[in-house]
N, CA, C and O of each residue as an XYZ file, in Angstrom:
336
protein
N      29.224      4.583     47.384
C      29.526      3.375     48.114
C      29.185      3.579     49.582
O      29.514      4.613     50.164
N      28.540      2.613     50.168
C      28.170      2.685     51.564
C      29.189      1.921     52.396
O      29.528      0.781     52.077
N      29.675      2.542     53.453
C      30.642      1.904     54.342
C      30.055      1.881     55.741
O      29.513      2.884     56.206
N      30.157      0.758     56.407
C      29.649      0.633     57.768
C      30.736      0.063     58.660
O      31.693     -0.548     58.186
N      30.576      0.269     59.944
C      31.551     -0.253     60.900
C      31.176     -1.667     61.296
O      30.127     -2.177     60.903
N      32.045     -2.299     62.079
C      31.787     -3.672     62.528
C      30.509     -3.761     63.352
O      29.865     -4.810     63.375
N      30.130     -2.675     64.030
C      28.904     -2.713     64.821
C      27.664     -2.604     63.940
O      26.544     -2.809     64.410
N      27.862     -2.285     62.678
C      26.749     -2.197     61.729
C      27.206     -2.825     60.415
O      27.507     -2.107     59.461
N      27.263     -4.163     60.352
C      27.863     -4.827     59.192
C      27.114     -4.601     57.885
O      25.890     -4.473     57.851
N      27.876     -4.559     56.840
C      27.331     -4.430     55.498
C      27.162     -5.828     54.927
O      28.102     -6.623     54.934
N      25.981     -6.126     54.439
C      25.741     -7.425     53.833
C      25.112     -7.190     52.473
O      23.988     -6.696     52.379
N      25.822     -7.536     51.440
C      25.355     -7.332     50.076
C      25.254     -8.693     49.402
O      26.260     -9.387     49.262
N      24.045     -9.087     48.980
C      23.842    -10.398     48.363
C      24.168    -10.349     46.874
O      23.936     -9.341     46.206
N      24.712    -11.458     46.366
C      25.156    -11.567     44.978
C      24.321    -12.617     44.260
O      23.900    -13.592     44.882
N      24.074    -12.445     42.978
C      23.267    -13.429     42.241
C      23.993    -14.760     42.012
O      23.348    -15.800     41.883
N      25.318    -14.734     41.962
C      26.112    -15.945     41.731
C      27.195    -16.056     42.795
O      27.728    -15.042     43.247
N      27.525    -17.279     43.198
C      28.584    -17.440     44.199
C      29.942    -16.982     43.677
O      30.229    -17.078     42.484
N      30.763    -16.488     44.581
C      32.141    -16.150     44.248
C      33.037    -16.655     45.354
O      32.573    -16.959     46.453
N      34.330    -16.744     45.063
C      35.294    -17.201     46.054
C      36.061    -16.008     46.611
O      36.482    -15.115     45.875
N      36.229    -16.019     47.923
C      37.004    -14.988     48.608
C      38.150    -15.694     49.320
O      37.934    -16.649     50.066
N      39.379    -15.214     49.083
C      40.557    -15.786     49.727
C      41.167    -14.749     50.663
O      41.270    -13.568     50.332
N      41.566    -15.220     51.835
C      42.221    -14.364     52.821
C      43.522    -15.043     53.218
O      43.555    -16.245     53.480
N      44.603    -14.252     53.259
C      45.902    -14.776     53.674
C      45.994    -14.785     55.200
O      45.446    -13.918     55.881
N      46.695    -15.779     55.708
C      47.030    -15.819     57.127
C      48.546    -15.849     57.236
O      49.239    -16.175     56.273
N      49.057    -15.506     58.415
C      50.502    -15.565     58.632
C      50.789    -16.337     59.922
O      49.869    -16.818     60.583
N      52.043    -16.447     60.267
C      52.430    -17.210     61.451
C      51.792    -16.658     62.724
O      51.481    -17.422     63.638
N      51.597    -15.359     62.794
C      50.955    -14.741     63.958
C      49.537    -15.291     64.142
O      49.100    -15.513     65.271
N      48.820    -15.510     63.039
C      47.455    -16.047     63.109
C      47.431    -17.487     63.617
O      46.390    -17.965     64.067
N      48.568    -18.182     63.549
C      48.632    -19.586     63.940
C      49.075    -19.808     65.384
O      49.219    -20.952     65.815
N      49.292    -18.731     66.132
C      49.736    -18.887     67.521
C      48.687    -19.669     68.302
O      47.551    -19.219     68.455
N      49.078    -20.855     68.801
C      48.186    -21.683     69.594
C      47.277    -22.582     68.780
O      46.381    -23.213     69.341
N      47.479    -22.659     67.479
C      46.629    -23.503     66.644
C      47.409    -24.006     65.431
O      48.613    -23.770     65.327
N      46.743    -24.686     64.531
C      47.352    -25.205     63.302
C      46.470    -24.812     62.118
O      45.274    -24.583     62.297
N      47.038    -24.728     60.913
C      46.255    -24.285     59.747
C      44.991    -25.112     59.494
O      43.985    -24.579     59.024
N      45.039    -26.404     59.802
C      43.909    -27.287     59.492
C      42.623    -26.930     60.231
O      41.547    -27.362     59.817
N      42.699    -26.159     61.305
C      41.473    -25.793     62.030
C      41.031    -24.353     61.770
O      40.031    -23.905     62.331
N      41.763    -23.626     60.927
C      41.365    -22.261     60.606
C      40.087    -22.265     59.779
O      39.825    -23.202     59.024
N      39.317    -21.236     59.927
C      38.113    -21.051     59.131
C      37.894    -19.553     58.986
O      38.663    -18.749     59.513
N      36.851    -19.187     58.275
C      36.442    -17.792     58.186
C      35.053    -17.686     58.779
O      34.247    -18.611     58.672
N      34.780    -16.557     59.401
C      33.472    -16.314     59.979
C      32.986    -14.951     59.508
O      33.785    -14.047     59.261
N      31.672    -14.813     59.387
C      31.096    -13.522     59.031
C      30.061    -13.124     60.069
O      29.519    -13.967     60.784
N      29.796    -11.832     60.141
C      28.849    -11.290     61.101
C      27.571    -10.901     60.370
O      27.619    -10.216     59.348
N      26.418    -11.340     60.898
C      25.147    -10.997     60.256
C      24.628     -9.659     60.774
O      25.252     -9.034     61.631
N      23.493     -9.229     60.253
C      22.919     -7.929     60.630
C      22.613     -7.829     62.121
O      22.631     -6.738     62.692
N      22.329     -8.977     62.752
C      22.018     -8.986     64.179
C      23.246     -9.028     65.072
O      23.127     -9.000     66.297
N      24.440     -9.096     64.458
C      25.679     -9.107     65.218
C      26.185    -10.493     65.557
O      27.230    -10.623     66.194
N      25.468    -11.546     65.145
C      25.915    -12.921     65.415
C      26.978    -13.329     64.402
O      26.925    -12.935     63.237
N      27.946    -14.126     64.862
C      29.015    -14.613     64.000
C      28.673    -16.013     63.509
O      28.148    -16.831     64.264
N      28.976    -16.290     62.229
C      28.701    -17.587     61.611
C      29.977    -18.104     60.958
O      30.560    -17.448     60.094
N      30.401    -19.299     61.390
C      31.612    -19.894     60.838
C      31.294    -20.559     59.503
O      30.313    -21.293     59.381
N      32.130    -20.296     58.512
C      31.995    -20.966     57.218
C      32.360    -22.429     57.401
O      33.428    -22.740     57.927
N      31.496    -23.318     56.978
C      31.714    -24.744     57.203
C      32.606    -25.391     56.141
O      33.301    -26.364     56.431
N      32.594    -24.867     54.930
C      33.393    -25.436     53.846
C      34.449    -24.416     53.440
O      34.126    -23.318     52.985
N      35.709    -24.790     53.609
C      36.808    -23.905     53.217
C      37.806    -24.694     52.390
O      37.848    -25.924     52.434
N      38.612    -23.952     51.630
C      39.763    -24.523     50.933
C      40.999    -23.941     51.605
O      41.164    -22.723     51.672
N      41.852    -24.807     52.095
C      43.076    -24.388     52.760
C      44.254    -24.647     51.831
O      44.436    -25.764     51.345
N      45.058    -23.605     51.585
C      46.282    -23.761     50.804
C      47.440    -23.375     51.722
O      47.732    -22.193     51.906
N      48.094    -24.387     52.296
C      49.170    -24.121     53.254
C      50.408    -23.542     52.582
O      51.170    -22.825     53.231
N      50.633    -23.831     51.292
C      51.789    -23.267     50.592
C      51.626    -21.758     50.390
O      52.565    -20.992     50.605
N      50.434    -21.341     49.978
C      50.166    -19.913     49.762
C      49.689    -19.219     51.030
O      49.573    -17.994     51.063
N      49.410    -20.003     52.084
C      48.875    -19.497     53.349
C      47.577    -18.726     53.116
O      47.440    -17.573     53.527
N      46.627    -19.385     52.449
C      45.329    -18.760     52.197
C      44.191    -19.678     52.635
O      44.310    -20.903     52.642
N      43.104    -19.045     52.995
C      41.840    -19.719     53.281
C      40.848    -19.154     52.271
O      40.728    -17.936     52.130
N      40.138    -20.032     51.567
C      39.200    -19.602     50.540
C      37.815    -20.169     50.853
O      37.671    -21.339     51.206
N      36.803    -19.313     50.716
C      35.416    -19.745     50.898
C      34.604    -19.301     49.699
O      34.948    -18.336     49.017
N      33.525    -20.016     49.454
C      32.559    -19.624     48.435
C      31.399    -18.951     49.148
O      30.954    -19.422     50.194
N      30.909    -17.856     48.591
C      29.832    -17.115     49.247
C      28.920    -16.460     48.220
O      29.297    -16.274     47.063
N      27.728    -16.118     48.656
C      26.796    -15.375     47.805
C      26.508    -14.001     48.394
O      25.536    -13.347     48.019
N      27.359    -13.569     49.317
C      27.188    -12.222     49.873
C      28.521    -11.664     50.346
O      29.428    -12.405     50.724
N      28.617    -10.340     50.317
C      29.755     -9.658     50.910
C      29.387     -9.333     52.345
O      28.262     -8.917     52.623
N      30.308     -9.517     53.236
C      30.117     -9.121     54.619
C      31.497     -9.063     55.261
O      32.499     -9.374     54.617
N      31.549     -8.671     56.512
C      32.807     -8.621     57.233
C      33.237    -10.049     57.529
O      32.464    -10.823     58.095
N      34.455    -10.405     57.156
C      34.997    -11.746     57.395
C      36.195    -11.654     58.321
O      36.982    -10.711     58.234
N      36.334    -12.623     59.201
C      37.509    -12.697     60.069
C      38.043    -14.124     60.049
O      37.308    -15.079     59.798
N      39.336    -14.245     60.320
C      39.923    -15.573     60.479
C      39.491    -16.097     61.838
O      39.628    -15.419     62.856
N      38.976    -17.297     61.834
C      38.453    -17.917     63.041
C      39.201    -19.218     63.296
O      39.393    -20.011     62.374
N      39.622    -19.447     64.532
C      40.199    -20.739     64.869
C      39.500    -21.235     66.126
O      39.850    -20.855     67.243
N      38.504    -22.095     65.921
C      37.687    -22.553     67.039
C      38.389    -23.519     67.981
O      37.875    -23.807     69.063
N      39.553    -24.024     67.591
C      40.279    -24.984     68.418
C      41.700    -24.512     68.641
O      42.335    -23.987     67.726
N      42.201    -24.693     69.845
C      43.592    -24.404     70.142
C      44.319    -25.714     70.397
O      43.736    -26.668     70.913
N      45.590    -25.752     70.034
C      46.420    -26.923     70.260
C      47.168    -26.713     71.579
O      47.872    -25.719     71.760
N      46.998    -27.663     72.485
C      47.620    -27.558     73.795
C      48.448    -28.814     74.063
O      47.966    -29.934     73.894
N      49.689    -28.615     74.479
C      50.551    -29.758     74.822
C      50.086    -30.363     76.140
O      49.754    -29.645     77.082
N      50.064    -31.701     76.196
C      49.655    -32.368     77.430
C      50.778    -33.197     77.998
O      50.611    -33.831     79.040
């Protein structure tokens, strides 16, 4: 098995799509709401790409995406909620 660090991401392509679910907790929601959470992956060049289609399950606190490759995934929240 080959293991690489975040500075050298591993990207393994799959013949069929699969779903990957990641749990979030209250700490991940500081300054935001579940509805704006997403997952992002890093490509070989180091650029981050936000998954555009996700399934959010607020009861289970999971974010699920469909993908055809394994790579490093992180919880991404592109928007913060600010009181005005």
